[in-house]
N, C-alpha and C positions, 0 to 999 in steps of 0.2 A: 256960535262963538261964545255966547253968554254962558252956556252950559259948561263949556271947557274952562272958562275963567272961574266959575263957581267951584268946580272940582279941584282946580289948582289951588284956590284959596283954602279949601277945606284940608287938602293935603299939607300945605304949608302950616296951617294951624295945628294939625295933629303932630307933625314933626316937631314943631316948636314946643308943644306940651310934653312930648316924649323927652326932648332934650332937657327941659326944665326938671322933669322927674328924675332923670339920670343924674343931673348935677346935684339935686337935693339928696339923692341916695348916696352918692359918692362923698359929698362934702356936707355932712349934717351940721347944724348950727351949734350943737353941743360939743364942747371941747373936753377932752379927758374921758375917763371911764364913767359909765353911767352910775348915778348914785344908787346905793343899796336901797331896796324897798322892803317893807315888811313882808310882802308876799313872797319874797325870795330868801329872806334871811332870818326871820323871827319865827320860832316854832313853839307850839305848846309842848312843854317838856314833861310836866308832871301835874297830876290833878288829885286832890284829896276831897272826896265827897262825904266823908264821915270823920270829921276832926273832933274826936272826943278826948280832949286833953293832950293832944300830941304837939301841935304847933300853935302857940298863941299869936294873936295879932298885937298891935301896939297898945290895945286897951285891956289886955288880959283875958280876952274872950277867945273862943276856939271855933271860928267859922270855917266853912269849906274854903278851899283856895285853889288857884291855878298858877302854875309857874311857867313863865315864858323865858326862852333862851335865845340870845342873839348869836347866830352861828358864824358871824363874820369878824373881821379885824377892824371894823369901823362901827362907830356909834350909829344906832338906828332910832329915829324918832317915830313913835307909833301914836303920837297925839292925834286925836279925832278918829282913831280906829275904834272898832266896837266889839262887844261881846253879847251873845245871847244864848239862851238854852232852848229856844224855839224859833226857828227861822220864819215860821208863819206869823209870829208876832213882831218880827223885825228886831232891830238892835235894841237891847234893853239897857246897856250901859256903854258910855263912851269914855275912852282914855282921856284924861285931862291934859291940857297944854303942859308941855315939859316932860311928857312921858318918854324918856330916852333910855334905851338899854345900851349900856357900854359894850365895847367889843368883848365877845365871849362872856357876857354878863347875863344876869338873871333879873327878872322882875316878877314879883308876886302880887296877884290881885286876890283879895279876900271876897268871897261871895257870901256876905253876911246878911244881905237883904236890906241893908240900911246904909245909904250913901252918907249919912251924917256921922258914921263911925270913923271916917277918915278918907283921905284922898283916893286911896286904892281899894275902896270898898264898893263892890257892885251892888246894885239895887235888887238883886235876885239871889236865891240860894240854889245849890245844886242838889240833884238827887240821882240815884244810881240808874234811873231809866231815862235821863235827859240826853239831849244832844248838846254838845258844846261847840259853838261856832265863833271863830275869830274872823272879823270882817275888816275890810279896808275902810277908808273915810267915807266912801259912798255907800257902804252897807253891803258890798259884794263879798261873799265868803272867800277867805284866804285859805283857811283850813278848818276842818271839823273833826269831831271825835264823838263816837257813840259811847256814852259812859256805861259802865256796868258796876255791879255790886262788888265791893272789896271789903275785907274785914275792917272794922273800926280802927282808925289810927294808921292804916296802910294807904298807899297811893297807887294810882295807875301811873306807870312810868314808861317813857319812850326809851327803849334800849335797842340800839342798832336797827332803828326803823320799825320796831315791833312794840306794840303796847302790851306790857305785862303787869 
């Protein structure tokens, strides 16, 4: 008799857990559409690894730079996301608070190697044989790009999903 009661108790417990899981699945606590995330909406759009007099930063210098593009109709906050040119070394630069990209807007980060040059200046420089990795706030890669040599003053650009 005890064995039968124990099995009945376990079955009731399992059915209750399944019912709760179904209710949570059908009626999630979040109302409205899910917010846009950097992982799904911000892309690396253009990279210049040899900026020899082409595009100056706010200080009149010509550091390498990375352009990010928000593909959505909503602002996206990428504060605390990161950049690195070597995943084995981890994130080398973190986007500061207030790093918001407006709908269909752009954001440029200069890879000057000196964070004291301005808010959007990463503490590393790019070279043609680097990897470029954009990470979420936990350091998990969102997207990456194998850089390659291009003529000085030219960029690697994402055109219809292909880097040219």
